[in-house]
N, C-alpha and C positions, 0 to 999 in steps of 0.2 A: 700631561697637558695635550689637549686636542686642538689643533689649529687647522682651519679650513681655508684653502686658497682657491678662489674662482676667478674667471674672467668677468669683468664688469661691462663689457661691450658685446660685440658680435663674434667673439673669438679672436685668436691670433694676437692677443695682447702682450705676449711675452711670458706666459705662464711657465713654459718649459724652463727658461732661464731662472725664473724666480723660485720655482720648486727646487731646481738643482742648487741654487744658492742657499735657500733656507733649510734644505735637507742636511746641510753640514751639522746642524744642531739637533736633528731628529734621529730617532732610532728606527722608526717605521714610517714608510710612505704608502698611503692607500689611495689609489685612483678609484673613484666611486662611480663613474658613468662613462658612456660613450664606447666607441669601438675604433676600428682601424681607419675610420673617416677623419679622425683627429690627427694633428701633426704638431709635434713640439720640437723645436730646434734648440740644441744646447751647444755652446762653444766652450771647450775646456782647453786651456793653454793653446789657443789658436786652432784646435782640432774640432771640427763640427760633427755633431751626431744628430740624426733625424729620427725621432721616436714617434710611434703611432699608437701602440698598445701598452708598452712597458712604462710604468711610472718613472718620472724623470730622475728620481734619486738613485737609480740603478748604477750610475757611474761611480758612486762611492763604494769602495770594497767592503765596508762594514755595515751597510744598510740593508734592511729587509724591505722589499717592495711587494705590494699586494694588489692584484687586479680584483676590484670589488664586486659586490653582488649586483650592482646596477650596470655592469659592463656587458657588452655582447661581443664575444670573442671568436674571431676567425682563426682556427688552429694553424692553417697554412701561413697566414700573415704573422701570427705570434712566433712560430718557430723559425720563420725566416728572419725576423727581427732579433731573436735570441742568437741565431747563428751569426748574424752581422756583428753583434756585440762581442761574441766569443772570438771572432776573427780579428777583432781590433783590441784584443787583450783584456776584455771585461769578463771576469769569471762570475757568472750569474747563478751557478748551480747552488742550491740550498738557500738562495736569497730571493728567488722569485716564486711567489705563491699566488694561487687563484681561489677566490671564494667559491665554495661548492654550489652556491646559489647563482653564480653568473651563468648567462645563457650562451649557447654556441651558435655561431652563424654558419648555416649550411650553404654549400655551393649554389644550390638552386635559388637561394634568396637573392643572389646578385642578379640573376636573369629576371626574376620577378620585379626587383627594384627598378631595373632599366626599362622594363615594359610599362610599369606604372607611370614612370616619369615621362616616357614618350607619349602616353595617352592623355596626360593632363592638359587641359586647356590653358592653365596657368602653371607652367613648370616651376618646381620649387628650387631646382638647381642642386640636386643630391649628387653625391660622389659615385653612386651606383655600386656601392660595396655591400649592399644587402642589410645595412644597419637598420633602416626604418622597417624593413620587413621582419627582421629579427625581433624588434620591439613590438610590432603588431602581433606576431605569433605569440609573444610572451603575454600580451594583454588578452588575447583570445584563448589563452591557456593551452596552446598547442606547441609551445616552444620546448626546447631541450636544454636542461641545465647540466652543469658539470656533474652534479650529483646523480643524474639520470643515465649517464652514458653506458653504464654497465647493468642497467635494470631492464630486462626484456619486457616486463609489463608496461613500463613507461614508453618504450620505443615501438610498441606494437602497431601504432598508427602511422609509422614512418614509411616512406617509399624505400624500395630495395637499395637505390643509389645512396640514400641518406644513411642507411644502416651500414653500407660498405664504407662510407666516408668516416663514420664514427668509429667503426672497428679499426680503421687504419690509424686513428689518432688517440684512441682511448688509452693505450699503454703509455703514451708520452704525457698525456694530460693528467691522468689519475694521480701520479706522485706529487703533483703540484697543488692538489686540492686541499683546502683548509676550511674548517668551520670558522668563519671570520669573526662572528660575535664572541665566540668562546676564546678565540685566539687573542683578540684585543682586550678582553676582560683579563686574561692571564697576564697581559702586558699593560695593565691599566696605569701603572706609574711611569710609563715611557713617554717620551716626547714623540707625538704622532702627528704627521702632516697629511691632511686629506686633500688630494689633488682633483680639481674639477677638469672637465673637458669642454670644448666650445666656450660659450659665454652666456652670461645671465640673460641677454636679450634674445638668445636662441633657445631658452628653456621652453619646454612643451606647454607649460601653463602660463608662465610670466612673460614669455617672449612675443615676438611679432608673428603670431600664429596666422596662417599656416606655414609661414616661411621660417620654420624653426627646426631644431633637431628633434629626434623622436625620444630622447632621453631627458633626464633631469640634469640641467647644467647650473641650477641654482644652488645656493648654500644648503637649502633643505635636503638636497640629495645626499649630502654627506651623512646625515642621520638616517634617511630612508634606505640608502643603498651602501653605506659605508660600514655597517655593522655596529653602530653605536646609537644611543638615544639622543634626542635633541638637547636635553639638559646636560649632556656630556660635552657639548661643544663649548670651548673656552673663548675662542676668538675667530672672527671671520675677516679675511683679507680679500680685497678686490683689486685686480690688476687692470690697468687701463693705459692706453697710449696717449701721447700728447695730441694726437689727432684721432680720427676714426677710420676704420676699414670694415668692409663686409665682403664675404665671398658668396656667390650664388645670387639668387633672386630675392626680392623682398624690399620693403621700404627703407630708404636711407636719406633722411631729410637734408643732411649736410654734405651730400656727395658733390664733389667738384664737377662743374659743368665741363663736359668733354670738349665743347667748342670754345668757350671763353676762358676756361682755366686748364686747358690741356697740358700746357707746359708745367704748371704747378702740380697737377696730378701726376705727371710722369716723374717729376723731381722727387716728390714724396714717395712714390712707388719704388723708384730705383734706389734712393738713399736709404729708405727703410726696409729694403728687400721684401717688398710686399707681393710675394708670389707664394702660392700655396705649397706647404711642405708635402702634403699628400698628393695633390693634383697638379701642381705647377701652374695653376691658373693665376693670372694677375688679379690682385684684389682691388675692389672698388675702394677709392680713397676720398676722404673729405675732412673738413674741419672737425675738431672735437665737439661732440654734442653733449653739452652739459645738462640739458634737460633729461636726456636718456641716462646719463651717468648718475644724476641725483635719484632718478627712479630706481636704478639698479641698487644703489646704496640703501634706499628705503625698503625695497622688496626683499633684500637679503640680509638685513641687519648688519651691514658691513661696518666693522669697527674701525678699520683704517684702510687707506688706499696705497697702492704701489704704482707710481708713475713710471712708464717706460718710454723709450724712443724720444726722450726730450732732446737729444742731440741731433735729431733729424732737422730741427729748426735752426741749427747753428748759423747758417749763412743767410737767413731771411731778414729783410729789413723790418717786416711786420707780418702778422698773421692774425687770424680771427678764430672765434669760438662761438658756438650757438648758445644763446641764453633764453630763447623762447621761440615759438612758432607763430606764424599767421596761417590759420586754417579757415578758408572761405571768408577772408577779411576780418576774422576775429583773432585777437591775441590769445594764444594758448600757452600756459606756463607749466603744464603737466605733460606726461608722456601718454598719448592716447592709445587705447586698445584697438581702435579701428584702423585696419590697414589702409583703407581708403583715405582716412584723415591724414595718416602719416605720408601716404603717397602724394597728397596734395599740399602738404605742409611746406611753407616757405620759411627758411631759418631766419631768425632775427639775430644778427651777428654783432659781436663786440670786438673791437680791434685791440691788439697788443703789440708792443714794440719788441722787435727782435734784439738779440744780444750780440750778434755779429762776432762771435768768437767760438772756438772749439771747446766743448765740454769734456773732451776725451780724457783729460788728465785730472779732472776734478774728483776728489774723494771725500770732501767735507762739504756739508751743506752751506756753511758760511763762505765757501770759496766760489759758490755759484754767482754769476752776475745778477745785479739787482733786477734786471728785466725778467730773468728766469724765475727768481723768487717771487716777484710780483704776480706772475702767471700762476705759480703754485698757490700762493695765498688766495688769489681770486677763486680758484677751483675749490679750495678748502671751504671758503666762506659760502660759496654757492651751493655746494653739496652738503654742507654741515658735517663733513668727514675729514679727519686729518690725513695728510699724506706723509706716511712714516718712512717710506723707502723711495728713492729716485734712482732709476737706471739710466746711465749715460753711454751705454755700449753693450755689446753682445757677450763679452767675457765676464766671468764671475767677479773679478776685481773691479769692474767698471760699475760699481754699485755704491750708493750713498745711503747709509742707514741712520735715520734720525732717532728711531726708537725700535728696539728689537721686538718682534712679535712674540718671542718666547718669554717675555716679562709679563706677569699677571698684573692686571689693573688693581 
């Protein structure tokens, strides 16, 4: 059974925790896109792990994790992460594989990335890790895949420094290489979890272009870059927070006003630990954008949603969510493609009552306060998508499952 899990907002929705949680019932976890610009935080028995390249299921000793064909991999960052895991008692050897069609991030890509960002009149807010450059080189057919690192004919156009870098890492990378499509076909009867990076609204085609990632962060990426065909996907899950956040530049219609809502913004940011795992940058925060969430559900054929960070609202008397926009005085109920329209959009907000109690100990859906279930029901009705899992904390056990994603419809 093949289950795809993606972010349904602008990233940082809690995918790391949810992949870690759902991986308990999977045999193989495949991350299909992104690079070291992504950051997933996992808390296991109070111990925190920050992962950037390695799929989140690696903390289970009996799981195989695969870096998929759509990933762009910085060998230095990869092996630093593997060393960190090993130093903390995680035996990864024989369990971490890399698609031989994945691309390699060369050191000079980082410099090019930073130069391009500095020269833009409208900076995108990249992490400067060479990810966009690696994808650009891939698209122009000048990139280097894992399958190419020992092929002199494929490397003939590289600069001497690139050749030196690849020769330094080839011996460590090559044993991890796998033909992903053949490997997954061999394990076709396994429970396989496909892990996305970033979020649906940062997808190169479906997101808020040009303020997007350079890779595929939509559900379609699991088929295009995960080694399987589209008809092999059994279920698509979308993870979203009870509110919205965004890192870097780009439109964000529900963003809290730093002047009139600065206290609320700081409260959500601190309570939700809204600081980048990769960069440490404070995330932009705002109310839940239901228009954007509904769009993400439609554009990705999301079968069910996973709601995280619901506990961040525990102490609030009330809060709001966006149900439409006003753009140039016109009511808009869909998610516009135009960045200018989104920049000028004024959110139409609906108010919800707070529950004024801690959700930390709640483990059953019927134990949630009525105000919380009212909020959940409204989201389900608005998006036309069921919320099957609710997270009320960072640890694995702080999770409420209404319906297991491993059950076929």
